[in-house]
KEBADO-289715 format. One line per field, with one value per residue (C-alpha): residue number from 1; residue in one letter; x, y, z. Coordinates in steps of 0.02 Angstrom, whole numbers, plus 50000, padded with zeros to 5 digits. Layout:
KEBADO-289715
resi (NUM ...)
resn (A ...)
east (X ...)
north (Y ...)
up (Z ...)
end
This chain:
KEBADO-289715
resi (1 2 3 4 5 6 7 8 9 10 11 12 13 14 15 16 17 18 19 20 21 22 23 24 25 26 27 28 29 30 31 32 33 34 35 36 37 38 39 40 41 42 43 44 45 46 47 48 49 50 51 52 53 54 55 56 57 58 59 60 61 62 63 64 65 66 67 68 69 70 71 72 73 74 75 76 77 78 79 80 81 82 83 84 85 86 87 88 89 90 91 92 93 94 95 96 97 98 99 100 101 102 103 104 105 106 107 108 109 110 111 112 113 114 115 116 117 118 119 120 121 122 123 124 125 126 127 128 129 130 131 132 133 134 135 136 137 138 139 140 141 142 143 144 145 146 147 148 149 150 151 152 153 154 155 156 157 158 159 160 161 162 163 164 165 166 167 168 169 170 171 172 173 174 175 176 177 178 179 180 181 182 183 184 185 186 187 188 189 190 191 192 193 194 195 196 197 198 199 200 201 202 203 204 205 206 207 208 209 210 211 212 213 214 215 216 217 218 219 220 221 222 223 224 225 226 227 228 229 230 231 232 233 234 235 236 237 238 239 240 241 242 243 244 245 246 247 248 249 250 251 252 253 254 255 256 257 258 259 260 261 262 263 264 265 266 267 268 269 270 271 272 273 274 275 276 277 278 279 280 281 282 283 284 285 286 287 288 289 290 291 292 293 294 295 296 297 298 299 300 301 302 303 304 305 306 307 308 309 310 311 312 313 314 315 316 317 318 319 320 321 322 323 324 325 326 327 328 329 330 331 332 333 334 335 336 337 338 339 340 341 342 343 344 345 346 347 348 349 350 351 352 353 354 355 356 357 358 359 360 361 362 363 364 365 366 367 368)
resn (M K K L A I I G G G I I G L T L A N Y I D L T K Y S V T V Y D N P V G Q A T K A S A G I I S P W L S K R R N K K W Y Q L A K D G A A F Y P K L V Q D F S L S N N V Y Q Q T G T L I L R K D G E L D A L M Q L A E E R K Q H A P E I G D I Q L L T R E Q V V E K L P L L K A Q S A L F I T G G G K L D G A S Y L E T L R Q R A Q E N M I V L K T G T A M L S Q R H D Q W L V Q I A N A T E Q F D A V A L C T G P G L P S L L A S I D F K T D I R A Q K G Q L L A F E T P F K D S G S W P V A M L D G E S D L I P F E K G K I L V G A T H E N D G G F D L T P T K E A F S L L Q Q K T V P F L A E S T F F E K Y Q S T Y R V G T R A Y T S D F A P F F N F L P N N P T A V I A S G L G S S G L T T G P Y I G F L L A K Y F N E G K N D W E Y Y Q K P I E H Y L S T L)
east (54693 54619 54649 54500 54509 54368 54371 54266 54270 54098 53947 53945 54130 54176 54024 54072 54255 54201 54087 54214 54277 54459 54504 54461 54516 54648 54566 54628 54509 54551 54462 54460 54358 54337 54150 54101 53913 53917 54047 53945 53777 53662 53503 53336 53316 53131 53077 52910 52793 52880 52766 52886 52798 52949 52907 53083 53159 53036 53079 53262 53236 53120 53247 53386 53300 53266 53451 53503 53490 53609 53723 53728 53765 53898 53994 53957 53887 53871 53729 53840 53835 53661 53514 53332 53238 53075 53016 52893 52809 52733 52590 52432 52301 52189 52330 52378 52231 52274 52457 52418 52313 52462 52576 52460 52452 52638 52674 52597 52753 52871 52850 53008 52898 52856 52713 52610 52533 52441 52509 52420 52503 52557 52627 52733 52811 52849 52936 53035 53041 53114 52944 52798 52632 52566 52496 52604 52620 52749 52825 52943 53050 53132 53316 53460 53633 53783 53876 54048 54042 53990 54135 54260 54202 54215 54385 54451 54377 54451 54624 54613 54573 54725 54623 54736 54663 54740 54691 54688 54608 54618 54637 54573 54627 54620 54753 54691 54586 54668 54625 54759 54727 54844 54857 54991 55137 55099 55002 54938 54856 54691 54580 54420 54360 54211 54177 54084 54132 53959 53951 54131 54081 54063 54246 54305 54200 54253 54428 54366 54246 54078 53964 53833 53675 53741 53734 53804 53691 53754 53683 53706 53650 53673 53737 53682 53761 53624 53613 53491 53599 53468 53445 53523 53365 53248 53159 53200 53069 53019 52945 52807 52920 53102 53180 53219 53266 53395 53446 53610 53702 53749 53637 53693 53544 53559 53443 53437 53466 53466 53451 53546 53542 53648 53775 53867 54036 54044 54073 54054 53935 53808 53696 53557 53558 53551 53402 53313 53331 53280 53124 53072 53111 53065 52875 52885 52998 52953 53089 53070 53246 53326 53435 53505 53515 53626 53794 53796 53920 53891 53910 53924 53934 53899 53764 53746 53578 53511 53383 53245 53310 53343 53508 53593 53721 53774 53923 53979 53898 53996 54121 54081 54251 54193 54043 53977 53858 53795 53642 53593 53530 53465 53416 53594 53606 53456 53507 53694 53742 53629 53692 53870 53819 53738 53893 54002 53887 53914 54104 54099 53971 53957 53770 53667 53482 53465 53361 53200 53278 53324 53305 53428 53602 53588 53460 53601 53755 53809 53973 54065)
north (44635 44809 44958 45054 45222 45271 45458 45493 45382 45416 45302 45264 45252 45139 45027 45012 44973 44835 44753 44756 44583 44597 44454 44570 44742 44818 44961 45131 45245 45429 45533 45706 45684 45870 45905 45734 45711 45529 45553 45692 45597 45478 45436 45341 45204 45213 45285 45202 45343 45483 45612 45640 45617 45560 45379 45337 45404 45306 45144 45177 45219 45071 44953 45037 45000 44822 44801 44829 44651 44595 44740 44697 44514 44553 44673 44603 44767 44782 44864 45016 45041 44985 44927 44892 44966 45023 45195 45307 45432 45581 45674 45765 45641 45679 45629 45461 45359 45415 45381 45205 45173 45232 45114 44967 45008 45025 44865 44764 44805 44834 44699 44768 44893 44759 44773 44932 44991 45145 45178 45262 45409 45295 45165 45300 45352 45170 45145 45308 45388 45548 45594 45673 45578 45586 45469 45397 45267 45132 45025 44886 44886 45055 45064 45184 45200 45291 45362 45380 45204 45134 45216 45162 44979 44984 45068 44930 44798 44878 44885 44701 44661 44759 44902 45056 45208 45380 45545 45712 45804 45707 45786 45694 45695 45582 45516 45411 45272 45290 45393 45492 45529 45652 45681 45801 45769 45588 45533 45356 45282 45183 45085 45144 45274 45300 45480 45485 45652 45715 45907 45908 45826 45984 46036 45858 45848 46019 45952 45832 45963 45918 46018 45945 45998 45984 46107 46101 46104 46126 46005 46016 45897 45888 45738 45746 45647 45587 45466 45348 45196 45082 45201 45086 44982 45132 45165 45313 45454 45557 45713 45814 45934 45921 45856 45677 45596 45454 45363 45268 45163 45230 45383 45464 45550 45633 45772 45841 45892 46066 46096 46257 46296 46453 46367 46283 46209 46307 46191 46317 46259 46395 46452 46472 46286 46246 46363 46297 46115 46161 46249 46101 45967 46027 46027 45839 45806 45762 45874 46054 46092 45947 46059 46155 46011 45893 45925 45922 45927 45973 45866 45970 45910 45953 45866 45860 45903 45912 46038 45905 45830 45660 45566 45505 45367 45310 45301 45454 45471 45368 45319 45157 45164 45308 45310 45459 45465 45613 45710 45597 45736 45697 45518 45464 45338 45247 45250 45264 45087 45017 45134 45078 44897 44930 45021 44875 44755 44862 44843 44661 44595 44733 44746 44894 44889 45060 45152 45144 45227 45391 45506 45491 45550 45692 45773 45810 45817 45921 45963 46128)
up (61254 61225 61339 61410 61500 61609 61646 61802 61954 62019 62029 61843 61813 61957 61929 61749 61795 61911 61783 61639 61577 61627 61510 61368 61434 61542 61632 61696 61793 61799 61933 62004 62166 62203 62219 62162 62183 62233 62370 62447 62433 62524 62443 62444 62318 62296 62129 62104 62162 62073 61990 61848 61683 61581 61548 61485 61642 61750 61659 61691 61875 61898 61823 61914 62080 62025 61990 62170 62234 62096 62134 62319 62282 62149 62252 62426 62487 62675 62769 62792 62603 62553 62655 62612 62758 62679 62636 62730 62613 62704 62624 62676 62739 62589 62469 62544 62472 62295 62327 62388 62230 62125 62219 62188 62003 61986 62084 61940 61837 61983 62115 62197 62282 62408 62532 62532 62694 62755 62928 63072 63162 63303 63183 63095 63260 63298 63130 63142 63313 63243 63168 63251 63243 63066 62939 62802 62665 62695 62557 62610 62451 62477 62527 62558 62487 62560 62408 62489 62561 62395 62304 62434 62421 62231 62236 62347 62234 62082 62157 62208 62027 61963 61889 61887 61980 61943 62027 61940 61796 61632 61461 61307 61127 60977 60858 60714 60792 60964 61114 61210 61395 61481 61667 61733 61611 61574 61419 61386 61232 61236 61117 61197 61323 61436 61487 61651 61726 61772 61764 61698 61536 61432 61454 61418 61259 61199 61179 61043 60964 61043 61151 61267 61359 61537 61678 61854 62011 62186 62319 62506 62638 62823 62927 63108 63249 63370 63515 63428 63419 63338 63191 63063 63043 63030 62867 62760 62746 62597 62672 62589 62497 62437 62596 62640 62806 62791 62952 62955 63087 63259 63261 63101 63022 62851 62794 62619 62492 62414 62228 62191 62004 62030 62138 61997 62051 62214 62363 62504 62642 62672 62814 62687 62648 62838 62858 62703 62758 62932 62868 62760 62887 63062 63033 63020 63172 63349 63415 63348 63410 63317 63206 63354 63476 63371 63295 63103 62961 62782 62629 62470 62291 62112 62011 61823 61744 61567 61513 61514 61679 61599 61592 61436 61403 61232 61113 61016 60846 60720 60848 60945 61042 61152 61268 61368 61516 61616 61674 61819 61929 62102 62057 62016 62158 62085 61903 61907 61951 61817 61686 61732 61712 61543 61478 61537 61445 61291 61303 61355 61228 61098 61136 61192 61240 61308 61177 61274 61425 61340 61194 61052 61096 60964 61080 61201 61095 60944 60859 60889)
end
């Protein structure tokens, strides 16, 4: 049996670990959870109407969303983790007809979109009482994922399957055809490694003489406690701008998130983030005092971005025993589980069918 080290226990790393064939590999996951993007996140799984022009990214996001029913079944995900509630997309009235036409076009190759409806102002309020009366497009296929709950579910599953979980900052080196992973004063030898440390990937790769096109981006979102106890079944809302509204069970309403390129690895909650999210969200809400009225807490994490805003996942050039994955950005909850599954398939079967999802790895990676 071969030994596999997965460095990074976020959405890619833990999904990969739980899809590995444990008759072929013994698996150890190393994770430093400080600032982890997945743990701080909650997101909308609804990529079909994105205006991004990167066709490879859209194919990955589309297939990532289509993968969710299998993910839910394979890992027995509860409604507290993932739930398909539909997505409300709020735009100016003059833009909704064109958006509906785009939805109908994309549904031909993505039936997961589900039913597509233009809702009246009254129907929108009925669907999501937090909103003021305004028209919107509604697609039934959209869903929501709570990142922290997803990771906790996968950690428990991994432990039940005797996958070793270690906490701390891992160091990597190579000796002949073996990989050495050091944490604290303990070093272990592995046949293969998967490097899934998000924005921490550059420092990890530098130890084996590679540099990579990854930068850190700070993200903050707000979790509000409200008295709306039936909120768990409400749809998610993509507001006209950068803000999203994500209702969860028992009145928990998440609003976010910021994209702070200058924030880097800083995890300090800021009043500026609160004000920005308030400014972008309140115009759509029925209660203009929502942000002051209800108690909120911050979730702060660090995303990984590439210069072209596209993720990459592949093995190192001329070294099939090491795979790397990063650059998921703000769509990581949509693409991350599917990337983890594809990497597991590579280890389990020796196959990879990921070329049409991304540019060649050399676009993001070079030697020092």
